[in-house]
N, C-alpha and C positions, 0 to 999 in steps of 0.2 A: 588713416592712415595705412597705405597699401606698399606691401614687398615686392625691390625688385624682379622682376625675371628673373631666374636664371641666367646664366650663361654657358651658353655651348661652346664646348672648346674644340673646333675642328681640324681635321689633319691638316699638315701644307701642301699649299696647289700644286699642283703638277700630276707626272703619272706616278706618285706616289703611294703606295694605297695606305692600307690605317689597321692594323686585328688588334683588338683590346680581347685583352683574355680576364675573365673572372674568377678571382682563388688565387693562393699565391704557398699552392703544396708540390712536392717530385711529379706530379706529370705537369702542368702547369710550366715549371723549372726546363723541363727536358725540355717542353713545346720550344718556346724561347729560343735555348742552348742550340735546338736543331736548326729552327728558320735563321739564326744568325749565321750559324754556319754553312748551310748549303743558301741563303740568298747571298749570291756574292755582288750581283750588282745592284743590292741593296733596294728592292723594291720595293719593302717591307718595312714601315716605322710600326713597333709592339709596342703596348702598352697593359701592364700587367697592375691588377687591382687585388691587391692582400689582405683578408680580413686583418691577419693577425699582423703587430708591430715588429713584424721579422722579414729577413728575406726567405725565402724557401729553404728547408730545413728538412733532415732527414728524420722521418720519422716514424719508419723501420728502427730506426737505432734511437728512440728515445730512451730506451732506460740507462743506456749511458749517458745521460742526462746526469745521474748521480754520481759519475767518477770526475766527470769535468766539471758541472757546475754554470758550462757558460752557454749560453745557447750558439754562442758563436760557430762554439764547436762544431755543430752540426749543419752549418752551414751548405747547402751542395754547391757542389761545381766550381770554379773559376770567380772569384769575386769579379775579375774584371770585365764579367757579360754585364753587370748593372751600370756599367761605367761607357758602358759602347753607345753612342750617342743616337743608334734608331733604336735603343731601349729605356723606357719611362716605368719604374716600380714605383706604383704608392702604394705604402706600406699603410696599416690601420688604416684602408681607406674602402670600407665595404661597399657594393652596387647594390642600390635598394629597387634599383626596376628596370625594366627594358623597353625598349618601344621601340619593336621590331617596326615600324611603318613609317620611323622617320629617321630609324637605324639607327638607336641613341642609349646610351645605356646614366642615369643619376644613381650618381654616387652617396654617401651618407652625405655630408656635406652640403648637397643637393646643386654638385655641379653637373653639367651636362657635357657627355664625349658621345662623337659621331666618329660610329668604326664604319668603315668599309663589311668586315668580317669578323664575328662574334664566336669566341672559345669559350664554350663553360667551361670550367674545371675545378668547379664547388666540390668536390671529391663528397665525402658522409660524415656524418654526426654520428657519435657512437651509442647505438639502441639502450633505452633504458629502463627494462619491462615493467610492465605495472606492480609492481610489488609494494604491498602497503607500507610506510616510512622509507620509500626510497629518496624520498628528501631531507629526511634527520642533517642535521651538523653531520659531517664523516664520512658520510659515502660520497664516493666519487667513481668519475668515468674515468679511460684510457685510452688518451687520445690525442692530446696538444703539449707541448711546451710547457703551458700553464698549467693542465690537467697535472701534469707532474710535477711543479713545482708546490703546485695547493699541495698534492698531496705529500709530497715530503715538509712541507712546512706544517702540515697538523699530527705528523708522526713526530717532528722531530721538540714541539712541543706536547706532544704525549708525554712522553721519554723525559722530556723537564720537570712535569708535574708529576711525574711517577717517584722521580728522586724523591730516598730518605736516607737522611743521614742518621750513622748510627754508630755505635764503640768501636765495631770494627771498620766504618768507614762510611762512603756512599753505598746505597741499595739500589738498581733498578728495578720497579716495577714492567715486566716483561709487557711490551705490546700486541696485543693482539689481533693478526688482521687476516681479514678473508675474503678472494676474488671469487666472483660470482660469474662462472663462464670455467669454461675446460678447456677452449680453442689457442689459438696461437697468441691472441691478444691476453687471452687470460695467465697463461702460464708467463708470459713475458711483465705480466702484472707483477704476477706473485714471485719472478726473480728480484721487479721493483722493491717490492716489501722486503724482501732477504737482503736487498743492499744496504736497506734502511735500519737493517738491525732489529723487522719488527717480527715476529711469528707470522706464520703464511697457512692458511688453509685453504685448497681449490674445491669447491664449491660445483659440481658437475653433472646435471641433471642426465646427460645420457648416460650411457651404460659404461663409456672409457674416455679419456683426455682424446682431445684432436681427432674427435670423429669425423669430421669431414675428410680429413689428410692419411688417416689409417686407420686399417683393420681393427679387429677385437684383441687378439696375438698381440699387435704392436703398441697398442694402447696399453696391455697388461705390463710391457716390459717397458713400457716409456713412464707409469707410476711408480715401481722401484726410480729406476733412476730419478725420479722427484721427488720421492720419499730418502733419497738419499742424501738431497742437497740438504736436509731437511724442511721438505713445505709438505702437509696434510695432505690427500685426498680424498674426498669424498662424492662417491661415482651415484648415480639412479638417484640422485638429489634435489627435491626440489624447494626452494626456498619458498614457504605461506607470506613471513613476515619480517620484518624490520621492527625492531623493537626500543624505543628510546632508553637511556641509564635514565633511575628515575631524580639520581642528584642533577646531571651535569644536564638532560637534556639531550644530550648529543649520542648515533648508536651505540648500543650496547648490548644487541643480542638479536642473534636471528632465529626464526622459527621453523620449522621445517615440516612438508607436510606429511611426514613418517612418525611425526612427535617429538623428533628429533630435538635439538634447539645450538646453537654452538654462543659463548659469549665473547660479544669484541671489543674494539676498540676503535676500529678502522675499517673501512669496505670500499671493493672496488669491481665496479659491475663493468664485465668483458664480455655483453653476450651477443655482440656483433655491432652490426654499423646501416647506417640507412642512410640513402642517397640523399644529398643535398637539392632537391629539386624544385626547392621552393621558387628560387627566379624561374623558371622552367614552366612550372604549372599557373603562378600570374602571370606568363607572355602569352600564355596560350599554345601553349608546344605540346606537341603529344606525348604522354607520361604512359610507362610500362606498365605492366598488371600487377610487379612489386613495389613500384616508385622508381626512379630515374626519366630522364629524356630518352625518348626514344629517336636512334640514328641508326643509319642504315649499314653497309659495310663501308661503306668512306666514312662512318662519322659522321657525316650530317643530317641534323633534323628534317622536320617536313620542311621549313625552311629554307632557301636554298646560300640563303648569310648566315645561319645560324648552323656550330656544331659542338657537342659534346664529347668528352674525352673523361678518360680514369673512371674513378666511382660513381659518378651522379649518370655519367653514359648507360641507357642499355641497348644490350646492344645482343641483338640475336635472341630476345627475349629475356635480357638478365643482366645482373651487374657485376661487374666483376671486382673484388671487393681486392683485389693484388696489383702491386705497382709493376709487374713485366708486361700485365697488358697492358697497361693504360699507356706504360713509357712509346708500343707501338701502336696506341692508338692517334698518341702526340704525333709521333711520324707520321704516319698514315694523314693527316690533315697538313703536312706540315710541309710533306711531298703534292695535296692536291691544290696547295694554295699556289706551287710552285711550277703547278703545268699537269702534273703527273698523273698518274691512274692507279696508286696505287692503294687496295683494298684493306683490311683487317683480316686477318691470315685464320682467326681461331688465337684463342686464347690457352696458353700454358699454362697450367695450372699447379706445375711443379712449386715445389714449398718446401724452405729449410729453419727449422727453429733457430731462431739465434739465444735463447736460453744459455750463458756460459758453463758449458761442460755437460752440454747436455743437445748428443748429437741426432735429429730427425730429421730426415728427408722424404717425400713422398711423389710420385710422377706417376698420370696417364689414368688408368683404371687402377689403381689403389685397392679396390674394395672388389674385384674381382668379377663383375659384374654384364662383362661379354658373357653371349651364348656358349658354352662349350672350351669357354676357356680353363686351362691349368693354374695351379696354382703351387709352386717350389718354394719350399720356406727352408731356412736354418734358423737353428734357433737354439741360446745358450744364458739359460734364466742365470746360471752359477756370476754368469761377466753383464749380465744387464744387454744383451745382443741379439736384437733381432730383426730376420731381414726377409725378403721376401718377389719373388717376379713372378708376377700374374704374362701365363705366354697364350699364343692360339692353341687350340684343340693339340694340333701334333708338334710340339714343344717347341717353336723353329722362333716365331714372330712375338718381341717383343711389344705386351699391351699397358705391362705399367710394372710400379714395383717399391718398396714398402722399406722403409732402413731407420731402425732403431740401436740408439748406440754404438754405431759403425755406420757412418754414412758413406767414405771409402771410395763405395760403386758408384754412388752417386752420379759424378759429377760424367764417367765414361760412360754409361749405361742411358745418363737420360735422353742423351740426343740419337740415341739409337730405336728412339721411340717405333712404332712403326713398320721394323725394321729386323731384318732376320738375323739373329745370333748366331756366330757360327760356334759349332764344338754343342759340348755339353752347357744348359744353361746354367746346372749347378754348380758349377765349377766360378762363377760370375760370385757365389755367395760366399764361400771356403774363405778362413782367416787367410790373413795375408802369409805368405810362406809356405803356403802348401802348394802355389807353382802350377796349379789346374788353367787358372783363366787364359783363354787363347788372347792375341793382340786383337784391339777391336780395329775395323777399317771404316769409319765414320763414311757417309755418304756424302754429297754436296751438298747436300737439302737440310741435315740434320743439323740443329737446332742448338749451337754452342755456349752463348751468352744468351742468354732467356729475358734478362734486363735491357737489353740493346739490340736485339733480335737477329743477332749474327751469326749468320750460319758455319758451315765446313769450309763449305766452297768460299765463301768471304777472305777467310781465313787465307785459305791458300793463294787467292786470289791476288791478295796483298803481297802476297812473296810471291809468285810468277809475273803477276801483272803491275803491280806499281814498287819492285825491286826493295819492298822490305826487310831485312836482314835479320831480325831480330825482334824477342817482346812486344819492345817499347816504342819499334816503328811500327810493329801492330795494330800496336794498340790505340796509335795515335790515328792509324789509316783507318780502322775498322771499327773504334769505339770498346772492343770487343771486353771485356773485366775492368771496365774503368766505374765499371758504379759496385758492385757486391765484393767481387773479386776471387770467388767462388770458382771460377772458370778457368781462372786463370793457370791452373798446373794443365790442363787440356790445350790451352790457346801455347802453352811451349812447347808441348808436343806435337799440334798440329803445324807449327811454324817449323821445327828444327827438320823432321819428317818432309814436308813441303822443301823447303830448302835443300835437305839430301837428296832430292828425286830431281830438282831441277837441276844438280849436277853444282849447287853453291856449295860451298865447305862450310859445314858450323860449324864455325872454331871455338874451342873452349879457352882463348887467347884470353886474358886477365885483363889486356887491357891494350889498347893502339904502343905499349911503350914495352909489351912483355907479350912474347909467343907464346908462354908458360900459363897453364891452368896456375889457380890457389896452393891447389895440393902439391904440385909439379913444383912450384916455384918454391913451396914449404923443405923438399924433399933434399935439393937446389941448394938454397941459401945453408942448411944443416951440413949434410957434405961438405961446401965447400968453408965453412965454417968464418964466412963474410959476418961483419959486426956492422956497418953502417950501409944505406941508401946506394950514395955512391960508388960502394965498391959492386951491391949487386946490381944496380942498374948498368955499370961498364961488362958486368961480368955475362951476365943475361939480356941486358935491353936490346932493343933493338929503334933502327930511326923511323920516325915514323913517316910517310908520303911527307911530302914535298917538305919536310923537316932538314938542318943542317946538320943536325946530332941529334942523341938520344933524349937529351936534354932534362928536365929537374922531375919528369913523373908528368901524372894528373891526380883526379881528384879521389880516381879508383886506386891507383898502384899503393899512391903512400903510404893511405891507411891500412892497405890491405901487407904491406912491405912492414908497418909499423908494426904491429901484430902481428905477423908474425916472430918478430924481432924478438916483443915481447915477452912469445910463447917460449922463445930456446934462451932467456934467463941474460936478456940482452943489459940487463941494467932501470934505470930510472926511465920514465917511457919521454920527461924533457929535458933528457943527460944528451947536450951537444947537438948532434946531427938530429938526434931523434923528434927534438922538437917539434921540425917544421912537418914533421909527416901526421900529424898526428890531423883528427876533428874538432872543430869547437871543441865540444865537452871533455876529450881526454888532452885537450890542452891548457884545459881551464881546469881541470879535476872537479871537473863539478854539469851541472841541465843547466844549459843554456833555457831561459822561457819564453811565453811569447816579446815581454815587452824588453825583451832582453839583462834582465835582470837574470839571477842562475839559484837553484836552490842545492843545497846543502845534506846530504842525507849520509849519516855516522852508519857504522857497521854495527849491528845488534844482533848476533850468532841465536842462530834458532827462534828469534825473538824474546830473547832472554833481556830484559834489563833490570836492574838494579834499581830504590827509590833514589839515591842517591846520582846515579846516573841522569835519572830520570830531574832532576831538581837544576842538573847541570843543561839537562837540553832547552826544560822551559824556560831560565834562567836567559842562556844564548841567548833563542828566539826573543824573549821581554826587550831583552837591552836592543840590539838591533833593529825589530823592529817587523818582525818575518810572520809571515803565513806559515802554519805549520799545521800539517797532517797522520791522518796514519795510513800508511802504504797498506798496501794489499798483503807485502810480503813482511809484514808486521813489522814495523821499523815506523820514524819520524824524519817525512821529512818536512826542511824547514826554505818558505820559497821567499826569493826579493831579495836577494843577495847580492850587492856590486858586486864588482870587480876586485875594488882596491878594498873589502870587507871581508874577503874570502878567508886571505890568512890570520885574520884577527880572528875570524870562527873556531876556524883550525885551530890552533893556536886553545884556544880555553878549552876545544873538544878534547880535542890530545892532553891536554894538564889532566884533562879528567880520566883519561882512560880509554878514550875511541878515537877510531882509528878510522879511515875512506869505507864505505861500504860499497865503493866503483857502481853507483846506481848512473857514471855516467859512460861505462866501460864495455865492450864488448866481451864480457866474461863475467864470472859470478856472482850476481846480482843479490839474489835472498835463498835460504834452505828455511821453506815454512814448517811447522810444527806445533801438533796439538801438545797436550800437560803431558800428555800417555801415563804411565803406569804411575811416575810420583803424585800425579794428584785424584786423575780419572779412575772410578771407581771401575771402568771397563779395557781399561788401560794394560795390556803386557809385558810391551816393553817400556823403557827409557825415551821416549822417543825427544822430546829436548834434549839430554843428552846428546845422541847420535846428531840431531840436527847440529850443537854447539860442535861438534868434534867433525860433521862435514865441512859446515862452512868455516871453522879454520883450519881446517886441509886445504881446500879448495879457492881460497879466497885470492883473486888477484890475480887468476889464472885467464888469460887471456884465449879468445876461442874466436872462430866464423863471425859468432854472432854472440848474445850475451845466451847465458844460461840461468833456467831454475831449478829449483830443488823442492822436494817435501817431504816432511817425515811425521809419516802415524802409527800411534799408538796401540792400533786395532783394526779391526776389518771396517771400521763406520767411519774411515776414512775422512776424519777432519781435518785433514791438513791440505785435504785435495790432490794428493800426490802422485795422482794418476796422471795428475795436466800437467805435470812438469816434464822439463828434459829426464830427470833423474827424480824417478817416485820409490819411496823407500815404505813396505808396509808391515805392520809386526806380525811378528803368527808366534803361537805358543811355542815353535821351534828354533826363531830367530829373527829371520827378512825375507821378503820378497822382493825382488826389485826390478823394479818397471824400467822401462827408458826409451825415449822419443815422444814423450809428450809434450804438447804446445799449446798453448793459448791462439790470441791477435785474432785475422780474420780467417781463418780455416783454423780452428781449433782438432785435435790428435789428442783421443786418448793413449798415455804412455803402453805398452806393452811389454807382458811379462817377458824376461830372459831368467832367470834364476828363483830360484823358491828355498826356503828356510837358508839361509845361510846365517853363519855366526861372523862375528862383528869385522873379525881379520879377514873374511873371507870378501865381506862385501865390500868393503873398504878398500880390497885390491882389484876387484871386478870393478868398481867403480872408477877405479886409474885408467885401467886400462881402457874401458870404455872412454871415457872423456879425452884422455891423448891421440888414443887412432881418429872422435872426430875431430880433434885439434890438427895433425897432418891432412887428413883424405876429405875431406870438407869442401865444398867450396866459398868463394863470398858471399859471406851477409845468409849464407845457410842454415837453417834454423836444424836443430838434430830430428824433428820426424821427417824432413821431406829427406835431411839426410839418411836416414834408416831405408826408409823405402827405398831409395834410387842405389843402395848401396847395394855391387853386385853379388848377388844367391840371398839379401836382404838382409833381416835380422838374425837368421837361423847363421850365416856365415860370417858374420857380427859375434854370434855368442860361439862360435867355437874358434872366433883370431884370440878372443881375450878368456876364455875359459878353458878351450883345448891346445893353444897357443898353435894351429896348424901354420900358419906363417911364419916361426919361430921368432917373434918378435916381441914376445912376452915381455922379457927381461929388460928389453930396450923401451919401450913402454913404461915400467916401475922404475927407474930408471931418471926419466923422461918427471916422470912426476915428483921422483925425491929430490931433482933437482930443483924442482918449482918451488918444492915443499920445502927446504933446505934456506933458497935464495929470497924467500918472501921478506918485503920489506914494507912498510907503508908509506904508500904513496904523498899525503898528506906532513907527514912529519918529515919525509925528505926535502922536501921543497922548504921548509920550516929552519931549514939547518943548513941549507943552501944560499946563502946570498946573491947569487946569480942565478938562480931560479926564484926565487922569490922577487926580482926585480920585474920578473912578468905580469907582476901582478899591481896593473895599474890604471885606473882611469883613463889616463890621457897620457900620452908618451911626456907635453911639457907640463901636466900636473897631478902626476899621476895616484892623489889624494883629494883630489877634487871628485866629489858624488856630480854625476847624470843628471844635468838641471831639466833631461826631457821626465822625467821618473815622475810618475803620477800615478793616486792611488785612489779607493776612494773607501770609508770602511762597509763591511760586510759581518755579521754574524761574530760581531766581538772583534774581528779579525780586519785588514786590510785587502786588497785585489788590484790589479791591474784598472786602470781608468779608460773604459771605453774611445771612442774617439770622439764622440757623441756628446761625452762626460768630459771629457779631456777642455771640448771647442765652449761649453757653458763655463768655460769658465769660475775661479774658484768663489761665485756668486752664489752656486747653484746649478746641479747638473739635471741631465734631463727629468730625471728620475725626482720628483719631488720626495720619495722616500729615504733619496741617498742625501749622506754631506756633500755639501762639495767638494773636487778632488785634492788635495791634498798633497806634498811635495810630503815625502817622508826620508829624512836621513839618519845614519846610522851614527853612533856613539863612536869617539875617533879616542881607538886606542894604542898603543907601542906591540910591534912584535917582538916579543923576544927570541934571541938567537941563541 
């Protein structure tokens, strides 16, 4: 019996050509995206073969998987790309071989696919050093979602196995983790272990962490920052052997070459990557000295129909393990396929560490290896800051830089690499507020967005040549800032500067309905004493071009007016006309989730909650079938509530003494705290008591953006207060106050504004800081950029709120006093008002009927929304046989008591 020959899949007849992409990573996605964006004539059909069973996802953001726990949240780009009729995505379909002579590839199912051009984007594998015991259970690499999921499962299983019931309750045995490798990936892995609740020790063979990117001084500063995160570091340490635990057979100990040892429960190896060039080797393509398919500056191999991009490409004698040069290679190949003459311009090796709360960046000749170069260093060990510029011997031309603890200068200085800096280069390293750094005029060739290879000239051209008059239009035109977003402040500055030069008015108008900025509108509404949107738009609105009147506003101005009115104490946000102004979350007093249900977050001031309160929350979640999770702000989030269930849930919580946590609003979210002097032997002040006082004082304060606070009971900073909008750290003499810290895509450390304050002065200072921010910040502007852009910076803000230089301190105090006095719980107010309560129905004609489209699957003892594939599989079984079939979950039917 003979098997049938494999079927060859041929591209369609005609002029259209077929390009096959092997690999489903970030660079492969960029290639497909760029080709479809530029191939207006539809000359190319593209087929992408991904080895993983997923769409291309963000590997740089793998650590975020521990937060979202949904691979789809990491998916790159616009999902509509994969619905394009000229794009075929083959998931879980590894290419096994290449026949260059026939111009075909064969997939794992034996199917043969013909190509006109072939692009290898196979990326790399995590390197596993030849350490004895590296194959023991409990040893992992950190490269893919599956790697991360396996690591998470192992740690969670270890934690469960280590739980012991005692008379005092359940005691958990700590999970001891180690990461071998102190580079970018190793620190990401260490952060992942910490996110899982495990201990983490980084083992680095070299003299310091991130040795490729930062110098010895920067490495020492970085070590201090990493230690402050609760991660231990052992530098200049070689791992000799991994030994198994005698009882379990799992990894249990690391033995080091210097005779030391470390007991472990889990090990992550992050010692680098190796290009996945096995397909290229088997196809007889030339391989670089250290691996990778050898290509020229067009990214073409010796075979004129085969290209290689990303980490598998050996270009100019080396493989580049960064996303930015890989994306540039993808753009080069796209340009060549469309008849262009692009060449690889060289690698931008600038890097930024994305470990939460640790600011590290480097670019250019960070180690100062250029002959006769000079180094200018600013170091503040107490603040954990190290900044260095590498300059030419005449101190004029910028050759490189290192930033640890404060990477604020990175965005503006990196594009100046190879250019002359104006004035004294040391001025660029001094702390914010010193006023020494001159304005930089970036040359047109300066690379502003390294992810997408967008220059300053391209951004300026978008304004002058393509009539782009907003950051959004410039992003759409150039792709600048659409990947990691780190360059957006610089893109905004370039856009506005170029508009001004071109004689285009740089508008601060809120939208087409209001000429005023948010800050101007706030003052106008306050002085005119207006209380409805109708009054405000009639008094201060304008008629948009082509319209008969000012109308009813838009999605920009209505939420802003709603926030302004709420900040000025205009009653419940759902009262009267105000209800029509709110965003979806504010309108429902809950956060909408991906499946259309809502999450409910009761306030737990300072993270403090009684056992009775916990029992109520648990019982509510159980009765309504809600998914529960402890949030980063030290409270409990309950997911999966339907619209008609919200009042029923609120009633149970309100009766138990809870109130709205405002997780849905542009307002105070949480005040995180450590246990402070109440329990901790290191605490010097009652951080919990202060956190509770702050949260009860500022709850419900509507502002331009969400607000987060933290209170630490000592300098060990367990509450991570310096990552918050307002951070309070205890001292022996009182409290140090920090302001303007933010998380998000561009984290910022909060800056010290006052030291050793007593409690009353602390509250008064925070009152004034918040009210000044509420009055003067732009729409959706966080406190960090507000502090940076406020005229005079932090020092000017300090003078306003502490020295009353503008004579408005009493006004700010009165505004906060009014807020505190007028506060009411928004959930309770709805329950007490039948008119407001009537809004919460699933359907207009059937308000208590559950939405029949909601489907869930069980996971780790709870439910989660079913994926489209699981829903399509029906109740007889989802795609993944490890999961039970999708089930519709309905909550109990209860009465709402008036």
